C-alpha positions as CSV (number, residue, x, y, z in Angstrom):
1,X,149.3,272.6,113.7
2,X,149.0,275.2,116.7
3,X,150.8,275.5,120.0
4,X,148.5,272.8,121.6
5,X,149.5,270.2,119.3
6,X,153.2,270.8,119.4
7,X,153.0,270.9,123.5
8,X,151.0,267.5,123.3
9,X,153.7,266.0,121.0
10,X,156.5,266.9,123.3
11,X,154.8,265.7,126.7
12,X,152.9,262.7,125.3
13,X,155.5,260.0,126.4
14,X,155.9,261.7,129.8
15,X,152.4,262.0,131.1
16,X,151.4,259.6,133.7
17,X,154.5,257.5,133.3
18,X,154.1,255.5,136.4
19,X,151.0,253.6,136.8
20,X,150.8,253.8,140.7
21,X,151.0,257.8,140.4
22,X,148.3,257.7,137.9
23,X,145.9,256.0,140.3
24,X,147.0,258.3,143.0
25,X,145.9,261.2,141.2
26,X,142.6,259.8,140.2
27,X,141.8,258.8,143.6
28,X,142.5,262.2,144.8
29,X,140.3,263.7,142.2
30,X,137.4,261.6,142.8
31,X,137.7,262.9,146.3
32,X,137.6,266.4,145.4
33,X,134.6,265.9,142.8
34,X,132.7,264.1,145.3
35,X,133.0,266.4,148.2
36,X,132.0,269.2,145.8
37,X,129.3,267.7,143.9
38,X,127.9,264.4,145.6
39,X,128.8,260.9,144.6
40,X,126.3,260.4,141.5
41,X,127.9,260.8,138.2
42,X,124.8,261.8,136.5
43,X,124.3,264.8,138.4
44,X,128.1,265.5,139.0
45,X,129.7,266.6,135.8
46,X,133.2,266.7,137.6
47,X,133.0,263.3,138.7
48,X,131.8,261.9,135.1
49,X,135.0,263.7,134.1
50,X,137.3,261.7,136.5
51,X,135.8,258.4,135.6
52,X,136.4,258.9,132.1
53,X,139.8,259.6,133.1
54,X,140.2,256.6,135.3
55,X,139.1,254.3,132.4
56,X,141.6,256.0,130.2
57,X,144.7,254.6,132.5
58,X,142.9,251.3,132.9
59,X,142.1,251.9,136.3
60,X,139.9,248.9,137.6
61,X,136.2,249.8,138.4
62,X,136.4,248.4,141.6
63,X,139.0,250.7,142.5
64,X,136.8,253.8,141.3
65,X,133.8,252.6,143.5
66,X,136.0,252.1,146.4
67,X,137.4,255.6,146.0
68,X,133.7,257.0,145.6
69,X,132.5,255.4,148.7
70,X,135.8,256.6,150.5
71,X,135.1,260.0,149.5
72,X,131.5,260.1,150.9
73,X,132.8,259.4,154.8
74,X,133.0,262.9,156.3
75,X,136.2,261.7,158.0
76,X,138.1,261.3,154.7
77,X,140.1,264.6,154.1
78,X,139.5,266.8,151.3
79,X,142.1,267.8,148.9
80,X,143.2,271.3,147.9
81,X,144.9,271.9,144.3
82,X,147.4,274.3,145.1
83,X,149.9,275.9,142.2
84,X,153.5,276.5,143.0
85,X,155.3,278.7,141.0
86,X,159.6,279.3,140.7
87,X,162.8,278.9,138.6
88,X,164.8,276.1,138.0
89,X,168.4,276.6,137.2
90,X,169.4,278.6,134.1
91,X,166.2,280.7,134.4
92,X,163.7,278.0,133.5
93,X,160.2,279.0,134.9
94,X,158.5,276.1,136.5
95,X,154.7,275.7,137.7
96,X,154.2,272.8,140.1
97,X,150.3,271.7,140.1
98,X,149.6,269.7,143.4
99,X,146.8,268.2,145.3
100,X,147.5,268.2,149.1
101,X,145.6,267.3,152.0
102,X,148.3,269.1,154.2
103,X,149.7,272.0,152.4
104,X,152.3,272.9,155.1
105,X,153.7,269.3,154.2
106,X,153.5,270.1,150.4
107,X,155.1,273.9,150.9
108,X,157.9,272.4,152.8
109,X,158.5,269.8,150.5
110,X,158.3,271.8,147.2
111,X,160.5,274.7,148.5
112,X,163.2,272.3,149.4
113,X,163.2,270.5,145.9
114,X,164.0,274.3,144.6
115,X,166.7,274.9,147.2
116,X,168.5,271.3,146.7
117,X,168.5,272.1,143.0
118,X,169.5,275.5,142.9
119,X,166.1,277.0,141.9
120,X,164.0,279.3,143.8
121,X,160.7,279.2,144.9
122,X,158.5,282.2,143.8
123,X,155.5,284.2,144.8
124,X,151.9,283.9,143.4
125,X,151.9,285.4,140.1
126,X,155.6,285.2,139.6
127,X,155.5,283.2,136.4
128,X,151.9,281.8,135.7
129,X,151.9,284.8,133.3
130,X,154.3,282.9,130.9
131,X,151.7,280.2,130.6
132,X,148.2,280.0,129.1
133,X,145.7,278.0,131.2
134,X,143.9,275.5,128.8
135,X,141.6,272.8,129.0
136,X,141.2,269.5,126.7
137,X,139.1,266.7,125.7
138,X,140.1,263.3,123.9
139,X,137.4,261.6,121.8
140,X,137.8,258.8,119.6
141,X,138.7,259.7,115.9
142,X,136.2,257.7,114.4
143,X,134.4,259.0,111.3
144,X,134.6,262.2,112.4
145,X,135.6,265.1,109.6
146,X,137.9,267.4,111.7
147,X,136.9,270.5,109.8
148,X,133.2,269.8,110.3
149,X,133.5,269.0,113.9
150,X,135.8,272.1,114.7
151,X,132.9,274.2,113.1
152,X,130.3,272.4,115.4
153,X,132.5,272.9,118.6
154,X,133.7,276.7,117.7
155,X,130.4,277.8,119.8
156,X,131.3,275.6,122.9
157,X,134.9,277.3,123.1
158,X,137.1,275.0,121.2
159,X,140.2,276.5,119.6
160,X,142.2,273.8,118.3
161,X,141.6,270.2,117.2
162,X,143.9,267.9,115.8
163,X,144.4,263.9,115.5
164,X,146.0,262.1,118.5
165,X,147.2,258.6,117.4
166,X,146.7,255.8,119.8
167,X,149.1,254.4,122.2
168,X,150.9,251.4,120.8
169,X,151.9,250.0,124.0
170,X,148.0,250.0,125.2
171,X,145.9,247.5,123.7
172,X,142.7,249.4,124.7
173,X,143.8,252.6,123.0
174,X,142.1,254.2,120.1
175,X,142.9,256.9,117.6
176,X,141.5,260.0,119.0
177,X,140.8,263.8,118.6
178,X,142.3,266.4,120.9
179,X,140.1,269.6,121.6
180,X,141.9,272.4,123.4
181,X,139.9,275.3,124.7
182,X,140.4,277.7,127.3
183,X,140.3,277.0,130.9
184,X,137.2,278.6,131.7
185,X,135.0,276.9,128.7
186,X,135.5,273.4,130.3
187,X,132.0,273.1,131.4
188,X,130.6,274.5,127.9
189,X,132.7,272.2,126.0
190,X,132.0,269.2,128.2
191,X,128.1,269.6,128.0
192,X,128.3,270.5,124.1
193,X,130.2,267.0,123.4
194,X,127.6,265.2,125.6
195,X,124.6,266.9,124.3
196,X,126.1,265.8,120.6
197,X,126.5,262.2,121.8
198,X,130.3,262.2,121.4
199,X,132.2,259.8,123.8
200,X,134.6,261.6,125.9
201,X,137.8,259.3,126.4
202,X,139.5,261.7,128.8
203,X,139.6,265.4,129.9
204,X,142.2,267.6,131.8
205,X,143.8,271.1,132.3
206,X,147.4,272.3,131.2
207,X,149.5,275.2,131.3
208,X,151.1,275.6,127.8
209,X,154.1,278.1,127.8
210,X,153.9,281.2,125.8
211,X,157.6,281.1,125.7
212,X,160.1,278.7,125.5
213,X,164.0,278.6,126.0
214,X,166.6,276.3,124.8
215,X,169.1,274.9,126.8
216,X,172.2,272.8,126.4
217,X,172.4,269.2,127.5
218,X,174.4,269.9,130.5
219,X,171.7,272.6,131.5
220,X,169.0,270.1,130.9
221,X,170.6,267.9,133.2
222,X,170.6,270.1,136.2
223,X,166.7,271.1,135.3
224,X,166.0,267.3,135.1
225,X,167.5,266.6,138.7
226,X,164.5,269.1,140.0
227,X,161.8,267.7,137.8
228,X,162.5,264.2,138.9
229,X,162.2,265.4,142.5
230,X,158.7,266.7,141.8
231,X,158.0,263.5,139.9
232,X,158.6,261.2,143.0
233,X,156.2,263.5,145.0
234,X,152.7,262.0,145.1
235,X,151.3,265.4,146.2
236,X,152.5,266.8,142.6
237,X,150.1,266.1,139.7
238,X,152.0,267.9,137.0
239,X,154.9,270.3,136.2
240,X,155.2,272.9,133.5
241,X,158.5,274.7,132.3
242,X,159.5,277.1,129.6
243,X,162.4,274.8,128.7
244,X,162.2,274.0,125.1
245,X,161.6,270.3,125.0
246,X,163.0,267.9,122.2
């Protein structure tokens, strides 16, 4: 298995741990998608992807429809995706991915978290080079043969495929296949899967560290204090680090 598999395995139990935070992120993603491409998912591939993600976290259909309607209102503020870079204690590089409608607020909050937890907010490009920007899709495992499917999807940019077992705590979850590709191949891979008639359960983007650093339990406690600050902030979508996960 490759790096994407190890990364997924380490993060699987941490992603979208709080349902309210998941719904908040989906709502922002809907606004961004509708503002960019309109409210019709048939003609807006980004909105189709967000709706798929909403289903994957069991967001009620009424919530999705309400968010789409709200996003069409010209008075609804748009969200901007902003990436912050810095260092946690003990030299651990950190990427903080946010969606915000008030950049000044978000910058101030992120800076304060770094400062209060003995970290430091860096400049653009200061740590991003330590990560590979990837996209991924999750599809039902069904009767797919992994090797045959990989050969079919290579032309669309697929790099790594592996089986992703269902979430035992979610009765609607099914065994799936994760497909990873370079960030820029997201559109081509989405179209390829749709043209092949393959259901997309969810899709997203991730930063996978190219290097990882081992830390002691005591050092991890220091780093986790910073990560908890980010996790509590509604503007923060994801946090990626070079800390080696257990």
